[in-house]
C-alpha positions as CSV (number, residue, x, y, z in Angstrom):
1,X,-0.1,-101.1,-51.8
2,X,2.3,-99.5,-49.2
3,X,1.2,-100.6,-45.7
4,X,2.3,-99.2,-42.4
5,X,4.4,-101.5,-40.3
6,X,1.7,-101.9,-37.5
7,X,-0.8,-102.9,-40.2
8,X,1.4,-105.6,-41.7
9,X,2.2,-106.9,-38.2
10,X,-1.6,-107.1,-37.4
11,X,-2.3,-109.0,-40.6
12,X,0.5,-111.5,-40.2
13,X,-0.4,-112.4,-36.6
14,X,-4.1,-112.8,-37.3
15,X,-5.2,-116.5,-37.3
16,X,-6.6,-116.1,-40.8
17,X,-3.2,-115.3,-42.3
18,X,-0.4,-116.4,-40.0
19,X,-0.5,-120.0,-41.3
20,X,-0.1,-118.8,-44.9
21,X,3.4,-119.1,-46.4
22,X,5.4,-116.0,-47.1
23,X,4.6,-116.0,-50.8
24,X,0.9,-116.3,-50.1
25,X,1.0,-113.6,-47.5
26,X,2.7,-111.3,-50.0
27,X,0.1,-112.1,-52.6
28,X,-2.7,-111.2,-50.2
29,X,-1.1,-108.0,-48.9
30,X,-0.4,-106.9,-52.5
31,X,-4.1,-106.9,-53.3
32,X,-5.3,-105.5,-50.0
33,X,-6.1,-101.9,-49.0
34,X,-5.4,-100.1,-45.7
35,X,-7.9,-97.3,-45.1
36,X,-8.9,-94.8,-42.5
37,X,-12.5,-93.5,-41.8
38,X,-14.0,-90.9,-39.4
39,X,-16.9,-91.6,-37.0
40,X,-20.3,-92.3,-38.5
41,X,-19.1,-93.3,-42.0
42,X,-20.9,-96.1,-43.9
43,X,-18.4,-98.8,-45.0
44,X,-20.7,-101.3,-46.7
45,X,-24.4,-101.3,-47.4
46,X,-26.9,-104.2,-47.0
47,X,-27.5,-105.8,-50.4
48,X,-24.3,-104.4,-51.9
49,X,-22.2,-106.8,-54.0
50,X,-19.6,-108.4,-51.7
51,X,-16.1,-108.4,-53.1
52,X,-14.0,-107.9,-50.0
53,X,-13.9,-108.7,-46.2
54,X,-12.3,-106.6,-43.5
55,X,-9.9,-106.6,-40.5
56,X,-10.3,-103.7,-38.1
57,X,-7.0,-102.4,-36.9
58,X,-8.2,-99.5,-34.7
59,X,-11.7,-98.3,-33.6
60,X,-15.1,-100.1,-33.6
61,X,-17.5,-100.9,-36.4
62,X,-21.3,-101.4,-36.0
63,X,-22.9,-104.1,-38.1
64,X,-26.7,-103.7,-38.5
65,X,-29.6,-104.7,-40.6
66,X,-32.5,-102.5,-41.9
67,X,-35.8,-104.2,-41.4
68,X,-38.8,-104.0,-43.8
69,X,-40.3,-101.2,-41.7
70,X,-37.1,-99.2,-41.8
71,X,-35.9,-100.0,-38.3
72,X,-32.2,-100.5,-37.5
73,X,-31.3,-103.7,-35.8
74,X,-27.7,-103.9,-34.4
75,X,-26.2,-107.3,-35.1
76,X,-22.7,-107.0,-33.7
77,X,-20.0,-104.5,-32.7
78,X,-16.6,-105.3,-34.3
79,X,-13.6,-104.4,-32.1
80,X,-10.0,-103.8,-33.1
81,X,-8.4,-107.1,-34.1
82,X,-11.6,-108.6,-35.4
83,X,-12.7,-109.4,-38.9
84,X,-16.1,-109.0,-40.5
85,X,-17.9,-110.0,-43.7
86,X,-15.6,-113.0,-44.2
87,X,-18.5,-115.5,-44.2
88,X,-20.0,-113.9,-47.3
89,X,-17.2,-115.6,-49.3
90,X,-19.1,-118.9,-48.9
91,X,-22.6,-117.6,-49.8
92,X,-24.1,-118.5,-53.1
93,X,-25.5,-115.0,-53.3
94,X,-22.5,-112.7,-52.9
95,X,-24.1,-109.7,-51.2
96,X,-23.5,-108.2,-47.8
97,X,-26.3,-109.2,-45.5
98,X,-25.7,-106.2,-43.2
99,X,-24.6,-102.6,-43.2
100,X,-21.3,-101.6,-41.5
101,X,-20.8,-98.1,-40.0
102,X,-17.9,-96.7,-38.0
103,X,-18.7,-95.8,-34.4
104,X,-15.5,-93.8,-34.1
105,X,-12.3,-93.1,-36.1
106,X,-11.4,-96.5,-37.7
107,X,-8.4,-97.9,-39.4
108,X,-9.0,-101.2,-41.3
109,X,-7.6,-103.4,-44.1
110,X,-9.9,-104.9,-46.8
111,X,-9.0,-108.2,-48.5
112,X,-10.3,-109.6,-51.8
113,X,-12.7,-112.5,-51.4
114,X,-11.7,-114.1,-54.7
115,X,-8.0,-114.3,-53.8
116,X,-8.7,-115.5,-50.3
117,X,-10.9,-118.3,-51.6
118,X,-8.0,-119.4,-53.8
119,X,-5.6,-119.3,-50.8
120,X,-8.0,-121.4,-48.7
121,X,-8.2,-124.0,-51.4
122,X,-4.5,-124.2,-51.4
123,X,-4.1,-124.2,-47.6
124,X,-6.5,-126.5,-45.8
125,X,-5.0,-125.6,-42.4
126,X,-6.1,-121.9,-42.9
127,X,-9.5,-123.1,-44.1
128,X,-10.0,-125.1,-40.8
129,X,-9.0,-122.0,-38.8
130,X,-11.5,-119.9,-40.6
131,X,-14.3,-122.5,-40.1
132,X,-13.5,-122.7,-36.4
133,X,-13.7,-118.9,-36.1
134,X,-17.1,-118.8,-37.9
135,X,-18.4,-121.7,-35.8
136,X,-17.5,-119.7,-32.6
137,X,-19.3,-116.6,-34.0
138,X,-22.3,-118.7,-34.8
139,X,-22.5,-120.1,-31.3
140,X,-22.3,-116.6,-29.9
141,X,-25.2,-115.5,-32.2
142,X,-27.3,-118.5,-31.1
143,X,-26.7,-117.6,-27.5
144,X,-27.8,-114.0,-28.2
145,X,-30.8,-115.2,-30.0
146,X,-31.8,-117.4,-27.1
147,X,-31.4,-114.4,-24.7
148,X,-33.5,-112.2,-27.0
149,X,-36.3,-114.7,-27.4
150,X,-36.5,-116.3,-23.9
151,X,-35.7,-113.4,-21.6
152,X,-37.6,-110.3,-20.7
153,X,-36.1,-106.8,-21.2
154,X,-34.6,-106.6,-17.6
155,X,-33.1,-110.1,-17.9
156,X,-31.6,-109.2,-21.2
157,X,-29.9,-106.1,-19.8
158,X,-28.6,-108.0,-16.7
159,X,-27.2,-110.8,-18.9
160,X,-25.6,-108.1,-21.2
161,X,-23.8,-106.7,-18.2
162,X,-22.5,-110.1,-17.1
163,X,-21.3,-110.7,-20.7
164,X,-19.0,-107.7,-20.4
165,X,-17.0,-109.3,-17.6
166,X,-13.6,-110.8,-18.3
167,X,-13.6,-112.6,-14.9
168,X,-17.1,-113.9,-14.0
169,X,-15.9,-115.4,-10.8
170,X,-16.0,-112.1,-9.0
171,X,-19.0,-111.1,-6.9
172,X,-18.5,-107.3,-6.9
173,X,-17.5,-105.7,-10.1
174,X,-17.2,-102.4,-12.0
175,X,-18.1,-102.2,-15.6
176,X,-17.6,-99.4,-18.2
177,X,-20.4,-99.6,-20.8
178,X,-18.7,-100.1,-24.1
179,X,-21.5,-98.4,-26.1
180,X,-23.9,-95.5,-25.8
181,X,-27.2,-96.5,-24.3
182,X,-29.1,-96.2,-27.6
183,X,-26.8,-98.8,-29.2
184,X,-27.1,-101.1,-26.2
185,X,-30.9,-100.8,-26.5
186,X,-30.8,-101.6,-30.2
187,X,-28.5,-104.6,-29.5
188,X,-31.0,-105.9,-26.9
189,X,-34.1,-105.3,-29.1
190,X,-35.7,-102.6,-26.9
191,X,-36.4,-98.9,-27.1
192,X,-33.9,-96.5,-25.5
193,X,-36.6,-95.3,-23.1
194,X,-37.2,-98.9,-22.0
195,X,-33.5,-99.3,-21.2
196,X,-33.4,-96.0,-19.3
197,X,-36.3,-97.1,-17.1
198,X,-34.7,-100.5,-16.5
199,X,-31.4,-98.9,-15.5
200,X,-33.2,-96.4,-13.2
201,X,-35.2,-99.2,-11.5
202,X,-32.1,-101.4,-10.9
203,X,-30.2,-98.3,-9.6
204,X,-33.1,-97.5,-7.2
205,X,-33.0,-101.1,-6.0
206,X,-29.2,-100.7,-5.5
207,X,-28.7,-103.8,-7.7
208,X,-26.4,-101.5,-9.8
209,X,-24.9,-98.1,-9.1
210,X,-24.6,-95.8,-12.1
211,X,-22.2,-93.0,-12.7
212,X,-22.4,-92.0,-16.4
213,X,-21.3,-95.0,-18.4
214,X,-19.6,-96.6,-15.3
215,X,-21.7,-99.2,-13.5
216,X,-20.9,-100.7,-10.1
217,X,-22.5,-104.1,-9.4
218,X,-22.4,-104.7,-5.6
219,X,-23.5,-108.3,-6.0
220,X,-23.8,-110.3,-9.1
221,X,-25.7,-112.9,-7.2
222,X,-28.3,-110.4,-6.1
223,X,-28.5,-108.9,-9.7
224,X,-29.3,-112.3,-11.2
225,X,-31.3,-113.7,-8.2
226,X,-34.8,-112.7,-9.6
227,X,-34.0,-114.6,-12.8
228,X,-32.6,-117.8,-11.3
């Protein structure tokens, strides 16, 4: 497979692959595929046999599950530079547990699970890196689960805003919402109408100031005060 130079560079500097030797890297790249997709395209389907995992080079991918009653539950938004579906390699039942859909134009690389498992067996250091990565993702999901089960809807949204901050030491901040409101609502297990009411109430109370997808928070302490 002929890869673009940026794709090869992204692969070789990713923590999954940078500790592999040159021969192993060449083996992996030779069996990998670089692909481009438009917005709204389904990449994998829940329950589909899992043969590959993915590295996003450009764009964003939405991971979601379909519940028994047909509702869509957003699990995670994958950004450029992140991988997804890698944990399926270690599952006894090799099926994708989620659907993956592009949110915008996406460029990604897919890697064969079987070959990656062989390389992990041959390279313990890479295996440890992968385990560390999956442990971090697990802790993030546990934190989100606690937020969804222990907090009310307004608390969930306020905490979601704080999670978007790179520097949480500031008191006054500006945030650009990374997703449309309907996806944020799905991520927080609420209806879009509920999220709109919460945002309108917080705006009326001047705890946030909204301009489209831009949100100004005059005081993080005041925003979080009712939940302390």
